Short mmCIF file of the C-alpha atoms (twelve columns), coordinates in Angstrom:
data_MODEL
# 
_entry.id   MODEL 
# 
loop_
_atom_site.group_PDB 
_atom_site.id 
_atom_site.type_symbol 
_atom_site.label_atom_id 
_atom_site.label_alt_id 
_atom_site.label_comp_id 
_atom_site.label_asym_id 
_atom_site.label_seq_id 
_atom_site.Cartn_x 
_atom_site.Cartn_y 
_atom_site.Cartn_z 
_atom_site.pdbx_PDB_model_num 
ATOM 1  C CA . UNK A 1  0.000   0.000  0.000   1 
ATOM 2  C CA . UNK A 2  1.405   3.362  -1.049  1 
ATOM 3  C CA . UNK A 3  0.502   6.290  1.162   1 
ATOM 4  C CA . UNK A 4  0.768   9.723  -0.393  1 
ATOM 5  C CA . UNK A 5  0.642   12.940 1.533   1 
ATOM 6  C CA . UNK A 6  -1.393  15.711 -0.049  1 
ATOM 7  C CA . UNK A 7  0.359   18.860 -1.192  1 
ATOM 8  C CA . UNK A 8  -0.702  21.912 0.791   1 
ATOM 9  C CA . UNK A 9  -0.286  25.154 -1.147  1 
ATOM 10 C CA . UNK A 10 -0.723  28.744 0.043   1 
ATOM 11 C CA . UNK A 11 -2.425  30.827 -2.646  1 
ATOM 12 C CA . UNK A 12 -2.312  34.622 -2.647  1 
ATOM 13 C CA . UNK A 13 -4.567  36.640 -4.939  1 
ATOM 14 C CA . UNK A 14 -3.796  40.128 -6.195  1 
ATOM 15 C CA . UNK A 15 -5.931  42.944 -7.671  1 
ATOM 16 C CA . UNK A 16 -8.780  41.642 -9.871  1 
ATOM 17 C CA . UNK A 17 -8.051  38.039 -8.898  1 
ATOM 18 C CA . UNK A 18 -8.567  38.950 -5.246  1 
ATOM 19 C CA . UNK A 19 -11.869 40.637 -6.080  1 
ATOM 20 C CA . UNK A 20 -13.053 37.664 -8.155  1 
ATOM 21 C CA . UNK A 21 -12.043 35.096 -5.520  1 
ATOM 22 C CA . UNK A 22 -13.474 37.110 -2.647  1 
ATOM 23 C CA . UNK A 23 -10.410 36.361 -0.498  1 
ATOM 24 C CA . UNK A 24 -6.848  37.614 -0.479  1 
ATOM 25 C CA . UNK A 25 -5.279  34.312 0.540   1 
ATOM 26 C CA . UNK A 26 -6.227  30.690 1.138   1 
ATOM 27 C CA . UNK A 27 -4.685  27.292 1.708   1 
ATOM 28 C CA . UNK A 28 -5.490  24.517 -0.754  1 
ATOM 29 C CA . UNK A 29 -4.836  20.788 -0.333  1 
ATOM 30 C CA . UNK A 30 -4.237  18.826 -3.527  1 
ATOM 31 C CA . UNK A 31 -3.045  15.357 -4.460  1 
ATOM 32 C CA . UNK A 32 0.652   14.746 -3.829  1 
ATOM 33 C CA . UNK A 33 1.359   14.670 -7.568  1 
ATOM 34 C CA . UNK A 34 -0.576  17.885 -8.322  1 
ATOM 35 C CA . UNK A 35 0.643   20.328 -10.944 1 
ATOM 36 C CA . UNK A 36 0.067   24.065 -11.288 1 
ATOM 37 C CA . UNK A 37 -2.730  23.361 -13.791 1 
ATOM 38 C CA . UNK A 38 -4.479  21.183 -11.169 1 
ATOM 39 C CA . UNK A 39 -4.381  24.089 -8.738  1 
ATOM 40 C CA . UNK A 40 -5.824  26.456 -11.358 1 
ATOM 41 C CA . UNK A 41 -8.663  23.992 -12.014 1 
ATOM 42 C CA . UNK A 42 -9.327  23.675 -8.275  1 
ATOM 43 C CA . UNK A 43 -9.421  27.450 -7.814  1 
ATOM 44 C CA . UNK A 44 -11.843 27.875 -10.705 1 
ATOM 45 C CA . UNK A 45 -14.117 25.216 -9.224  1 
ATOM 46 C CA . UNK A 46 -14.028 26.811 -5.783  1 
ATOM 47 C CA . UNK A 47 -14.730 30.367 -6.828  1 
ATOM 48 C CA . UNK A 48 -16.901 30.101 -9.922  1 
ATOM 49 C CA . UNK A 49 -17.244 31.938 -13.183 1 
ATOM 50 C CA . UNK A 50 -15.853 35.313 -12.106 1 
ATOM 51 C CA . UNK A 51 -12.494 33.857 -11.068 1 
ATOM 52 C CA . UNK A 52 -12.475 31.391 -13.967 1 
ATOM 53 C CA . UNK A 53 -12.567 34.323 -16.404 1 
ATOM 54 C CA . UNK A 54 -9.779  36.132 -14.554 1 
ATOM 55 C CA . UNK A 55 -7.585  33.026 -14.343 1 
ATOM 56 C CA . UNK A 56 -7.431  32.755 -18.136 1 
ATOM 57 C CA . UNK A 57 -5.469  36.037 -18.220 1 
ATOM 58 C CA . UNK A 58 -3.416  35.554 -15.041 1 
ATOM 59 C CA . UNK A 59 0.217   34.758 -14.588 1 
ATOM 60 C CA . UNK A 60 1.457   32.723 -11.648 1 
ATOM 61 C CA . UNK A 61 4.491   32.769 -9.409  1 
ATOM 62 C CA . UNK A 62 5.538   29.538 -7.704  1 
ATOM 63 C CA . UNK A 63 7.625   30.408 -4.669  1 
ATOM 64 C CA . UNK A 64 8.485   33.730 -6.318  1 
ATOM 65 C CA . UNK A 65 9.452   32.284 -9.719  1 
ATOM 66 C CA . UNK A 66 7.333   32.903 -12.828 1 
ATOM 67 C CA . UNK A 67 5.506   29.821 -14.087 1 
ATOM 68 C CA . UNK A 68 5.728   29.363 -17.838 1 
ATOM 69 C CA . UNK A 69 4.624   25.713 -17.893 1 
ATOM 70 C CA . UNK A 70 1.579   24.750 -15.829 1 
ATOM 71 C CA . UNK A 71 2.679   21.106 -15.801 1 
ATOM 72 C CA . UNK A 72 5.269   22.013 -13.136 1 
ATOM 73 C CA . UNK A 73 4.727   19.986 -9.928  1 
ATOM 74 C CA . UNK A 74 3.545   21.751 -6.779  1 
ATOM 75 C CA . UNK A 75 5.734   20.831 -3.812  1 
ATOM 76 C CA . UNK A 76 4.050   20.534 -0.440  1 
ATOM 77 C CA . UNK A 77 4.298   23.821 1.438   1 
ATOM 78 C CA . UNK A 78 4.792   25.940 -1.667  1 
ATOM 79 C CA . UNK A 79 3.246   29.318 -2.338  1 
ATOM 80 C CA . UNK A 80 1.496   30.430 -5.513  1 
ATOM 81 C CA . UNK A 81 0.729   34.056 -6.330  1 
ATOM 82 C CA . UNK A 82 -2.129  34.695 -8.765  1 
ATOM 83 C CA . UNK A 83 -1.414  37.865 -10.737 1 
ATOM 84 C CA . UNK A 84 -3.893  39.333 -13.193 1 
ATOM 85 C CA . UNK A 85 -2.627  41.750 -15.840 1 
ATOM 86 C CA . UNK A 86 -1.844  45.116 -14.282 1 
ATOM 87 C CA . UNK A 87 -2.359  48.467 -15.955 1 
ATOM 88 C CA . UNK A 88 0.239   51.071 -15.232 1 
ATOM 89 C CA . UNK A 89 1.355   54.416 -16.242 1 
# 
């Protein structure tokens, strides 16, 4: 019997993602072999259509490093920042 420990990830939302999620931060438990894309799917399911729309335009930081490939594994205890596009001047 193989016992796997779930991956616990701290998610922080910024700007429009925070508004769409209705929270600024949360902790999510996923399967031990979860990938960034699994987290994105979980977040969309938790927070509905408003966040789902925002997530399609977001970028993500995994422990402070930009994610270019959502098939990257999520280590237990990691942090993911959800960053929508920012307007600036």
